[in-house]
C-alpha positions as CSV (number, residue, x, y, z in Angstrom):
1,M,31.9,125.0,45.6
2,S,32.2,128.8,46.0
3,H,29.5,131.3,44.0
4,Q,30.8,134.3,43.2
5,R,28.6,137.3,44.0
6,S,27.1,139.6,41.4
7,L,27.7,143.3,41.9
8,E,23.8,143.6,42.4
9,Q,24.2,141.2,45.5
10,N,27.1,143.5,46.6
11,R,25.1,146.4,46.4
12,A,22.1,144.8,48.3
13,Q,24.5,143.4,51.0
14,F,26.2,146.7,51.5
15,A,22.6,148.5,51.6
16,W,21.3,145.8,54.0
17,D,24.3,146.3,56.5
18,K,24.0,150.2,56.3
19,I,20.1,149.8,57.1
20,T,20.7,147.2,60.1
21,A,23.5,149.6,61.6
22,V,20.8,152.5,61.5
23,K,18.0,150.4,62.9
24,N,20.2,149.5,65.7
25,R,20.4,153.3,66.6
26,N,17.7,155.2,68.5
27,K,14.4,155.3,67.0
28,D,14.4,159.0,66.0
29,F,17.8,158.9,64.2
30,A,16.3,155.5,62.0
31,Q,13.1,157.7,61.1
32,K,15.4,161.0,60.0
33,Y,17.9,158.7,58.3
34,G,14.7,156.5,56.8
35,Q,13.5,159.7,55.4
36,L,16.6,160.6,53.8
37,A,17.3,157.3,52.0
38,R,13.9,157.2,50.6
39,S,14.6,160.7,48.8
40,A,18.3,160.5,48.4
41,A,18.2,159.1,44.7
42,A,15.5,161.7,43.6
43,E,17.9,164.6,45.3
44,V,21.0,163.2,43.1
45,Q,18.9,162.9,40.0
46,A,17.6,166.6,40.6
47,N,20.7,168.1,42.0
48,G,23.6,165.9,40.5
49,L,26.0,163.8,42.7
50,A,28.5,166.6,43.6
51,Q,25.8,169.0,45.0
52,T,24.0,166.5,47.0
53,L,27.1,165.2,48.5
54,A,28.2,168.9,49.4
55,F,24.7,169.5,50.9
56,W,24.7,166.1,53.1
57,K,28.3,167.1,54.2
58,A,27.4,170.7,55.0
59,K,24.4,169.4,57.2
60,G,26.2,166.7,58.7
61,K,29.0,168.8,59.9
62,G,31.0,165.8,60.6
63,N,28.9,164.8,63.4
64,P,28.5,161.0,63.4
65,Q,25.0,161.2,65.2
66,D,23.7,163.3,62.2
67,E,21.7,161.5,59.3
68,H,23.0,163.4,56.8
69,Q,26.6,162.7,57.9
70,V,25.9,159.1,58.0
71,I,24.2,158.8,54.6
72,Y,27.2,161.0,53.2
73,Q,29.7,158.5,54.6
74,D,27.7,155.3,53.3
75,V,27.1,156.5,49.7
76,S,31.1,157.7,49.5
77,A,31.9,154.5,50.7
78,W,30.1,152.4,48.3
79,V,31.1,154.5,45.5
80,S,34.4,155.1,46.4
81,K,35.0,151.2,46.6
82,Q,33.4,150.7,43.4
83,M,35.6,153.6,41.4
84,K,38.6,152.5,43.1
85,I,39.3,155.7,45.0
86,S,41.9,155.6,47.6
87,G,43.7,157.7,49.5
88,A,42.5,159.9,52.6
89,K,40.3,162.0,50.2
90,G,36.4,160.9,50.2
91,L,34.2,160.7,47.0
92,L,33.3,164.6,47.1
93,E,37.0,165.4,47.0
94,W,37.8,163.1,44.3
95,I,35.2,164.7,42.3
96,V,36.4,168.2,42.8
97,D,40.0,168.0,43.0
98,Q,41.1,164.9,40.9
99,G,39.6,166.6,37.6
100,T,37.4,163.8,36.8
101,T,36.4,163.0,33.4
102,T,32.7,163.4,32.2
103,N,32.6,159.5,32.1
104,Q,34.0,159.1,35.4
105,Y,31.6,161.3,36.8
106,R,28.8,159.6,35.2
107,Q,30.1,156.3,36.1
108,A,30.2,157.4,39.9
109,T,26.8,158.8,39.7
110,A,25.1,155.7,38.1
111,E,26.7,153.7,40.8
112,A,25.4,156.0,43.7
113,M,22.0,155.7,41.9
114,A,22.1,151.8,41.8
115,F,23.2,151.7,45.7
116,L,20.6,154.4,46.7
117,L,17.8,152.2,45.0
118,W,18.5,149.3,47.4
119,L,19.0,151.8,50.2
120,K,15.6,153.0,49.3
121,R,14.0,150.0,49.1
122,F,15.4,148.6,52.7
123,A,14.7,151.8,54.4
124,E,11.1,151.6,53.2
125,A,10.8,148.0,54.4
126,E,12.8,148.3,58.1
127,L,12.7,151.8,59.0
128,S,9.0,152.7,58.2
129,E,7.3,155.2,60.9
130,E,4.9,152.8,61.7
131,K,7.4,150.4,63.4
């Protein structure tokens, strides 16, 4: 008998996988990513999804060794999958270029927030500075 996983379980699994990958990197990177993950939902709430993504992308400068770039990619990957965004463009480009409706933007923001809550909880548990 197979059990279909709920969306919430899939969010949690994706976040867990991202935190596990970060945890396997160097300690300094893990701590910086953990700090960023713990504040990410608040940043989205305060500044908006597009502005937060643009900030992370600018700070990360495409460097896969930068925590801003990694969280940008993590959030973009999850939300893009849920919103069925395909093609070479990422989430930020979809928001800016595709003329998304207010409803689509709200849905993308809600999905990002739901994912970021899981990411925050796992970061608090696994990437705490005491470890």
